[in-house]
Every structure is written in C-alpha cells, then in structure tokens.
ROTOR-908720 format. One record per atom (N, C-alpha, C, O): x, y, z; residue in one letter. Coordinates in steps of 0.1 Angstrom, whole numbers, plus 5000, padded with zeros to 4 digits. Layout:
REM residues N
XYZa...
***
This chain:
REM residues 314
364584718856m363884598862m362584578855m361784678854m362284458850s361084438842s359884438851s359984418863s358684458845d357384468853d357084328858d356284318868d357584218852d357284088856d358084048869d357783938875d359184118872s359984088884s359184098896s358384188898s359384008906p358684008919p358984128927p358284168937p360084198923f360484318931f360284448923f360684558927f359484438912s359284558904s358184648911s357484598920s358184778908m357284868915m355784828913m354984838922m355484788900s354084758897s353684628905s352484618910s354584528906t354184408913t353984428927t353084378934t354884508933m354784538948m353584628950m352984608961m353284718941s352084798943s350784718943s349884738951s350784618933n349584528933n349484448945n348384428950n350584398950a350584318962a350084398974a349284348982a350484528975l350084618986l348584638985l347884648995l348084658973k346584678971k345784558976k344784568982k346384438972r345684308977r345684298992r344684258998r346784338998i346884339013i345884429019i345184399029i345784549013r344784649018r343384599017r342584619026r343084539005i341784489003i341484369013i340384369018i342484289015s342284169024s342084219038s341184169045s342884329042h342684379055h341284449057h340684429068h340884509047t339484579048t338384469049t337484489057t338584359042r337584249042r337584189056r336584159062r338784169062l338884109076l338284209086l337584159095l338484339084e337984429093e336484439093e335784439103e335884429081r334484429079r333784309085r332784309092r334484189083l333984069088l333984069103l333084019110l335084119109f335184129123f334084209129f333484169139f333784329123n332784419128n331384349127n330584359136n331184279116l329884209114l329684099125l328584079130l330784029128l330683919138l330683959152l330083889160l331284069155t331384109169t330584229174t330484259186t329884289165s329084399168s327784359176s327084259172s327484429187c326284389194c324984429187c323984389190c325184519177e323984559169e323884489156e322984519148e324784389153g324784329140g323984199139g324184119130g323084169149v322384039149v321584019137v321683919130v320684119133r319884099121r320684099108r320384019099r321684179108q322484189096q323284049094q323283999082q323783989105f324383859104f323483749099f323783669091f322283749106k321283649103k320883659088k320683559081k320583779083d320183799069d321283749060d321083679050d322583789063m323683749054m323783599053m323983549042m323783529064v323983389064v322783319057v323083219050v321583369057s320483309050s320583319035s320083239028s321383419030y321483439016y322783369010y322883358998y323683339018l324983279013l324783139009l324083059016l325383098998d325382958994d326582889000d327382949007d326782758998q327782679004q329182729001q330082739010q329382768988s330682828984s330982958991s332182978996s330083038993q330283168999q330483149014q331283219021q329683059020l329883029034l331382979037l331983019047l331782889028r333182839030r334182949028r335182949035r333983039019m334883149017m334983239029m335983289033m333783259036m333783349048m334483279059m335283339066m334283139061a334883069071a336383059069a337183059078a336783049056s338183049052s338883179056s339983179062s338183289054l338783419057l338883429073l339783489078l337783389079l337783399094l338883319101l339383359111l339183199095t340183109101t341583119095t342483049098t341783219086s343083229079s344183269088s345383239085s343883329099d344983369109d344483339123d343383379127d345283269130s344983219144s344683329153s343683319161s345383439153d345183549162d343883619159d343183669168d343583639146y342383699142y341183609146y340183669152y341283479144f340183389148f339983399163f338883409168f341083399171m340983409186m340283549190m339483549199m340683649183k340083779186k338583779184k337783839192k338083709174v336683699171v335983609181v334983659187v336483489184v335783399193v335883439208v335083389216v336883519211r336883569225r335883679228r335683719239r335283729217n334283829218n332883759221n332583659215n332083819230k330783759233k329983729221k329383619220k329783829212y328983819201y329683729190y328983659182y330983749189g331683669179g331583519182g331483439173g331683489195s331583349199s330183289195s330083179189s329183369197r327783319194r327583299180r326883209175r328083389171r327883379157r328683269151r328283209141r329883249156v330683129151v329982999154v329982909147v329382999166q328582879170q327482859160q327182739157q326882969156k325782949146k326282899133k325582819126k327482929129l328082879116l328482739117l328382669107l328882689129l329182549130l327982459128l326882479133l328282359120g327182259117g326382299104g325482219100g326782409098m325982449086m326482379073m325782359064m327782329073s328282249062s329582179067s330282229076s329882069061d331081989064d332382069061d333282069069d332382149050d333482229046d333782329056d334982359060d332782399061v332982509071v333382439084v334282499091v332882329088d333182269100d334682229101d335382239111d335182179089v336582139088v337482259091v338482249098v337182369085l337982489087l337982539102l339082569108l336782529108f336782569122f337482469131f338082499141f337282339128y337982229135y339482249135y340082239146y340082279124d341482299123d341882429131d342882429138d341082529130a341382659138a341382639153a342182689160a340382559157i340182529171i341382449177i341882479187i341782349169l342882259174l344182339175l345082309183l344382439166r345582509166r345782589179r346882619183r344682629185r344782709197r343882649208r343182719215r343882519209f342882449217f342882489232f341782519237f344082499238l344082529252l343582679254l342882699264l344082769246d343582909247d342082919246d341482999253d341582839236i340082849234i339382789246i338382849250i339782669251m339082609261m339182679275m338382649284m340082769276t340182839289t339782989288t340083069296t338983019277d338483149275d336983159278d336283059275d336483259284k335083269288k334083249277k333183179279k334383309265y333483299254y333883199243y333083129238y335183199241a335683109230a335482959234a335282879224a335482929246s335282779250s333882729245s333782609242s332882809244y331582769239y331682729224y330882649220y332582789217v332782749203v333382599202v332882519194v334282569211a334882439211a333782329215a333682229210a333082369225i331982279230i330982249219i330482139218i330582359212r329682339201r330282259190r329582169184r331582269187a332182189177a332182049181a331981959172a332382009193i332381869197i330981809195i330881689192i329981889196v328581839194v328281809179v327781709176v328781899170v328381889156v329281809147v328881769137v330581799152l331581729143l331281579142l330581519150l331781519131d331681379129d332481299140d333281359147d332281169141q332881089151q334381099151q334981109162q334981089140v336481089139v336981219145v337881219153v336481339140k336981469145k336581489160k337381539168k335381439164k334981449178k335981369187k336281419198k336381249183h337381179191h338681249192h339381239202h339081319181v340381389182v340181509192v341081539200v338981569192m338781679202m338781619216m339281679225m338181509218y338181439231y339581409236y339981429248y340481369227k341881339230k342581469234k343381459243k342281579228h342881699232h342381739246h343081789254h341081719249v340581749262v341281669272v341681719283v341481539270l342181449279l343581499281l344081499293l344281539271h345681579272h345781709280h346681719288h344881799279y344981929286y343981939298y343782039304y343381819302a342381819312a342681899325a341981979329a343881869330l344281939343l344482089341l344182159350l345082129330d345282269327d343982339325d343782449330d343082269319i341682329316i340982339330i340282439333i341082229338a340282229351a340782339360a339982379368a342082379360r342582469369r342382619365r342982709370r341582639354n341382769349n339982809353n338982729353n339782939356q338482979361q337282969351q336182939354q337682969338y336682949328y336782809322y335782749318y337982759322g338182619317g337482519325g336982419320g337382539339c336682439347c335182429343c334582319344c334582539339i333182539335i333082469322i332082389320i333982489312a333982429299a334182279301a333482199294a335082239309l335382089311l334182019317l333781909313l333482089327n332282029332n331182009322n330481909322n331082099312e330082089302e330481969292e329581889288e331781959289v332181849281v331981719287v331481619281v332281709300i331981579307i330581539307i330181429305i329681639310t328281619311t327681569297t326881479297t328181639287d327581619273d328181509265d327681469255d329381449270a330081349263a329181239259a328581169268a329081209246d328181099242d328880969239d328280869235d330180969241d331080859239d331480809253d332180869260d330880689257l331080639271l332580619274l332980639285l333280569264l334780539266l335480669270l336180669280l335280779263y335980899266y335380969278y336181029286y334080949280k333481009292k334180949305k334481009314k334280809305n334880739316n336380779318n336880789329n337080799306r338480839307r338580979313r339580999321r337681069310l337681199316l337381189331l338081259339l336381109335l336081089349l337281029356l337581069368l337980939350d339180879356d340280979359d340980979369d340481069349v341481169351v341181259363v342081289371v339881299364v339481379375v339681309388v340181359398v339181179389a339281099401a340681079405a340981089417a341581049396r342981019399r343681139405r344581129414r343281259400n343881389405n342981459414n343081589415n342081389421a341081459429a341681539440a341181649443a342681499447l343381569458l343981699452l343781809458l344681689441f345281809435f344281909431f344382029434f343181859425l342181949420l341282009431l340882119431l341081929442s340281969453s340882089460s340182169467s342182099460n342882209466n343182329457n343882419460n342582319445d342782429435d341482509435d340382459436d341582649434s340382729434s339482709423s338282739425s339882659412s338982629401s338782479399s337682429397s339782399401g339782259400g338782189409g338182089405g338482249421n337582189430n336182179424n335382099428n335882279415f334482279409f334282159400f333182109399f335382109394v335281989385v335081869394v334281779390v335781859406v335581749414v334081749420v333481639420v333681859424q332281869428q331281829417q330281759420q331581869405h330681839394h330581689391h329481629389h331781619391v331681479388v330981399399v330381299396v331081449411l330381389422l328881409421l328081319425l328481519415k327081539413k326481449402k325181439401k327281389394l326781299384l326381169389l325681089383l326681139402y326381009409y326780889401y326080789400y327980899395d328580779388d329280709399d330280749405d328780589403m329280509414m330780479414m331480499423m331280439402r332680409400r333580529402r334580519409r333180639396c333880769397c333880819412c334980849417c332780809418t332680859432t333580779441t334280829450t333580649439q334480559447q335980589445q336780589454q336280619432n337680649429n338080779435n339280799439n337180879435v337481009441v337680989456v338681039462v336880909462a336980879477a338380819480a338980849490a338780719471v340080659473v341180759472v342180759480v341080849463s342080959461s342181049473s343181109476s340981069479l340881169490l341081109504l340981179514l341180979504r341280909517r342480959525r343580979520r342280999537g343281059546g343381209545g344181269552g342581269536h342681409535h341281479537h341181599535h340281399540c338881459541c338781559552c338081659550c339381539563v339281629574v339981759571v339481869573v341181749565d341881879560d340981949550d340882079551d340381889541l339581949531l338382019538l337882119533l337881949548s336581999555s336782139561s335882209564s338082179564f338282309570f338182419559f338082539563f338182379547k338182479536k336782489530k336082389530k336482609524k335182629519k334782529508k333782459510k335482529498y335082439487y335482289490y334782199485y336482269497g336782139501g335682069509g335381949508g335082149518s333982099526s332782059517s332081969521s332582129506y331482099497y331781959491y330881879490y332981929488i333381799482i333181689492i332581579489i333581709505v333381609515v331881579518v331481469520v331081689518e329681669519e329081589508e328181509510e329581609496r329181519485r329481379487r328781289484r330681349492l331081219495l330181149506l329981029505l329681229515l328781179525l327381139519l326581069526l327081179507e325781159501e325781019494e324680969490e326980959491a326980839484a327380719492a328380729500a326680609491e326980489499e328380439497e328980389507e328980449485v330280399483v331380479489v332480429490v331080609492s332180699497s331980739511s332980779517s330780739516m330580789530m331480719540m331880779550m331680579539p332580519549p333980579551p334580579561p334480639539v335780699540v335780819549v336680839557v334780899548v334581019556v334380979571v334981039580v333480889573f333180839586f334380799593f334680829605f335180719587a336380659593a337380769597a337980759608a337480879589e338380989592e337881069604e338681109613e336581089604l335981169615l336181089628l336481149639l335980959628l336080879640l337580859645l337780839656l338480879636k339880869639k340480999645k341481009651k339681109643c340081239648c340281239663c339381179670c341281299668d341381309683d340381419687d339981499678d340081429699g338981519704g339181659701g338281729697g340481709703d340781849700d340581889686d339981989683d341081799677r340981839663r339481829658r339081909650r338781729663l337381719660l336581839665l335681889658l336881879677m336281999682m336582119673m335582199671m337782139669r338182259661r337382249647r336982349642r337282119642l336582109629l335082139631l334482209623l334482099642a333082119644a332782269647a331682309644a333782339652r333582479655r333982569643r333782689643r334582509633s335182589622s333982639612s332882579612s334282739605e333282809596e332682709586e331582719583e333582619581f333082529570f332982379575f332082309571f333882339584g333882209589g332582169596g332282049597g331982269603n330782239610n329682179602n328882089606n329582219589f328582159580f328882009577f327981929576f330181979576v330581839573v330181749585v329581639583v330481799597v330181719609v328681699611v328181589614v327981809609a326481799611a325881709600a324981629603a326381719588k325881629578k326181479581k325381389579k327381459586a327781319590a326881259600a326381149599a326481339610l325581299620l324181269614l323581169618l323681349605r322381329599r322381209590r321481129590r323481189583v323581069574v323580949582v322980849579v324380949594m324380829602m322980799608m322680679609m322280899611q320880879616q320080819605q319280729607q320180869593g319380829582g319580679578g318680619574g320880639580i321080499576i321080399588i321380289588i320780469600n320580389612n321880319617n321780199621n322980389615r324280329620r324480379634r325380469636r323880319644m323980359658m325380339663m325780409672m326080239658d327480219663d328380329659d329180379668d328280389647l329080499643l328580629650l329480709654l327280649651i326780769658i327280769672i327680879677i327180659679c327580649693c328980699695c329280779704c329880649686d331280689687d331580829685d332280899692d330880889675l331081029671l330481119682l331081219686l329281079687v328581159697v329481159710v329581269717v329981049714q330881039726q331981139725q332381199735q332481159713k333681249711k333181399712k333981479716k331981419707l331481559706l330781609719l330881729722l330181519726m329381569738m330181649748m329681749753m331481619751p332181699761p332381839756p332681929764p332281869743f332481999738f331182069734f331282179728f330082019738r328782079734r328682219738r328082299731r329082249750h328982389755h329882489747h329482609746h330982439742l331782519733l331182539719l331382639713l330482429715l329882439702l328782539701l328582609691l328082559713l326982659713l327482799710l326682879705l328682829713r329182969711r330182979699r331183039700r329782899689s330682899677s329882869664s328682859665s330582849653h329982799641h329282669643h328482629634h329682599653g329182459655g327882459663g327482349668g327182569664s325882569672s324882479666s323982419673s324982459653n323982359646n324282219651n323282139652n325482189653i325882049658i325382039672i324881929676i325482139681a324982139694a323482109695a323082039703a322782169686k321382149685k320981999681k320081949687k321781949672i321581809668i321781719680i320981629683i322881739688l323181659699l322081679710l321781579717l321581799711e320581829722e319281749719e318581709728e318981739706t317681669703t317781519703t316781449702t319081469704c319181319704c318781269718c319081329728c318181149717s317881079729s319081009735s319680919728s319581049747i320780989752i320580839754i321580759753i319380799757a319180659759a319380579746a319880469746a318980649735t319180579722t320580569718t321080469713t321380679721w322780679717w323580579725w324480509719w323280569737f324180479746f323380359750f323880269757f
***
C-alpha cells in the first residue's frame, strides 16, 4: 500500500497526531475559559490577540456543539464567552450559529442563558430578529423552566424591538392561565404584569377571567391576582369574581394561607378608589364570618372590617 493511500500507516499516523493536537488545544482552551483562577490570564490573552487569532479561537470553541455547551454551562465559561461577544463581527457570527444550534438547551441553562441574552444585545438587527423568532417559537418551553423563566423575563425587559416585544407579551398573555399554574411559568406572568403595559395586563386579565379565585388559593397564583388588583384595567375582573363567590367559598378564601392577602388587598383597593358600592357588597358577605377570620390567616381582614365605619359601609 502506497504512502499516499488514505489507509496507509503513515497517513493514519499523521491523522492521529492531528487529532491528539486538536484535542490538546481544546482541552487547554477549555481550562483557560472555565478555570476560576484564569481571569487575569484570559484578560491578558484577549488583549494581545488580533482579529484573525480571535476568530481562530472562536472557531475552535464552536467547532463542536457539545464542547461549546460544556463551556457555556460553566459559570466562568459563560462569563468569558460573553466578553468575547461583540469583539468582532466574525466572532459574533460563529457564536450566533453555535447558539442557534442548541438554542433551547442554552436558554434553559443557569449560566449558558446569559450568553444568548448577551448575543441578542450585540448582534446586528437581522441576526437579532432571528434570535427573537427563536424565543417566540420556544417561549412556553423556556417559560416553564426554572432558569428559562429568568432568561425569558430578561429578554422581554430588554427587547428593543417593539414589534417583537409586543409579540412576546401576547404569547404570555394568551397562555397566562397555563403559565400561572406552572411552578416556573407563573414568574413570567408576574413579570409582565410588573411592566405595567396596559394592553398586556388587560389581555392577561381576560385569559384569567373565571380563574382568579382558584389562583388566589395558591402561593404564586395569589401574587398574580394581587398584581391584577393594582391595575385599573384588570381590577374589575378580580372584583367581579370575589363578589360572585358564595359565602362559604369566600370565607375559605379569606381564611386561607394565601387567599387572605388577595381579599385584604381587594378591600384596600376598593377603599382607595372610593367604590363604596363594591365595598358594601363584599363587606356584607364577610361580616358574618368576622369571628372566624380572627382565628385564622384572615385575621388581617378582620382588622380591616373592624376599623371600617359601619355607617359608611351601609
């Protein structure tokens, strides 16, 4: 067999040497990027590299998706890749492609997600829009992840394209009931309500109409309902449900660990906007149970009722 044959001993030996060299380079790069003690070494190296060398390093870093994921899932690896983003268009393109290949995995990882968020900030408009489209496509999967919900909240807050920001808010609002009952998704619903976007808040309220009392019995659900009570466009939805409650269910809600905060807030909000007609109806339903509220989580509601002037209410 000739030495030029792809299966000759010399050719295979050379190939194995190149593999070993490549593996060594990858291992050294991994250690440089992920070591907690490599901060100064990384900073110095980046300051000396020219554009061609930076591109070569980024090419090596993104040559394999699993290797790239291993780096960006590391606390220090994530931070250093974020530093590299925005240094040159060539480098950004390589990271952009690597992120899109594993987009959902990256957006739902504690540290890797910050690489994607940084990329959205520094990329040009065309690539940024592609990233937004990926966020929209995977929005519900991202929202229902313990780390993804944090990443999605950051993307929504920082989105500088009003069209895509509104589309993200619409996705959350349309699926507000589904997300509100999820241990991670509820944080996204809470977050969009904190933005005080009137249209989004109204859409969330529409999605949650008929479910506010049920949500109020739950820890995070009660936070969402309290947020709805803070906005003029959504508070009537909560008021209507509380007033429709039969006495027994309203009493159980007022005495429950989380629901008591919703009922107390509703009373205070009604006082604040001077809606005596609504207050009167709610108080009439609560007053017969005031003695029971005193010996429960609803003691705060009992105190509110006690301080009310009966003459004012009726």
